[in-house]
C-alpha positions in Angstrom: 9.6 23.5 28.5 10.7 22.9 25.0 11.5 25.5 22.4 9.4 26.3 19.4 10.4 25.0 16.1 9.6 26.2 12.6 6.9 23.7 12.3 5.1 25.0 15.4 2.2 27.2 14.3 -0.5 29.2 16.1 -3.9 27.9 15.8 -6.5 29.9 13.9 -9.8 30.9 15.7 -12.4 29.1 13.5 -15.9 30.1 14.7 -19.1 28.9 13.0 -20.5 31.4 10.4 -23.2 32.7 12.8 -20.4 33.8 15.1 -17.8 34.9 12.6 -18.5 38.7 13.3 -17.2 38.0 16.7 -13.9 36.5 15.7 -12.1 39.8 15.7 -13.2 40.8 19.1 -12.7 37.3 20.6 -9.3 37.1 18.9 -8.3 40.5 20.4 -9.5 39.3 23.8 -7.6 36.1 23.7 -4.4 38.1 22.8 -4.8 40.2 25.8 -5.4 37.1 28.1 -2.4 35.3 26.7 -0.2 38.3 27.0 -1.3 39.1 30.6 -0.8 35.6 31.8 2.5 35.3 29.9 3.8 38.6 31.3 2.7 37.7 34.9 4.4 34.2 34.6 7.7 35.9 33.4 7.7 38.4 36.3 6.6 36.0 39.1 8.3 32.9 37.9 11.2 34.4 36.1 10.7 32.5 33.0 13.4 32.9 30.4 12.4 34.3 27.0 12.1 30.9 25.5 9.9 29.7 28.3 7.7 32.6 28.0 7.3 32.1 24.3 6.4 28.4 24.7 3.9 29.4 27.3 2.5 32.0 25.2 2.2 29.5 22.2 0.7 26.7 24.5 -1.9 29.1 25.9 -3.0 30.5 22.6 -3.3 27.0 21.0 -5.2 25.4 23.9 -7.6 28.4 24.3 -8.3 28.4 20.6 -8.7 24.7 20.4 -11.3 24.7 23.2 -13.2 27.5 21.6 -13.1 25.9 18.1 -14.3 22.5 19.5 -16.8 23.9 21.8 -18.4 26.0 19.0 -18.0 23.5 16.2 -21.3 21.6 16.9 -23.0 25.0 16.4 -21.8 25.1 12.7 -23.7 21.8 11.8 -27.1 22.5 10.3 -29.9 21.0 12.4 -32.7 19.3 10.4 
C-alpha cells in the first residue's frame, strides 16, 4: 500500500437535492463503517499506521464514489 500525499483528498458525499437531508446521517454511518473495518484490519492483519490510513482513505473514497454515482441519475429532472 502506498502512503497518502498532500494531494490526496477525501471525497465529499454529494447526494441529489431530494436526499440532501440524509447526507449527515449517511456520512456519519459511513464514518462508523470505515472506522470499524479499518480498526478490525489493523487488529487482525497487523497493519502499520500508514497502511491503516491508506485503507481508511481508500474505503471512504470508494464508498462515497459508489453512492455519488448511484444516486446521481436521481438528480436529473425527468421531463
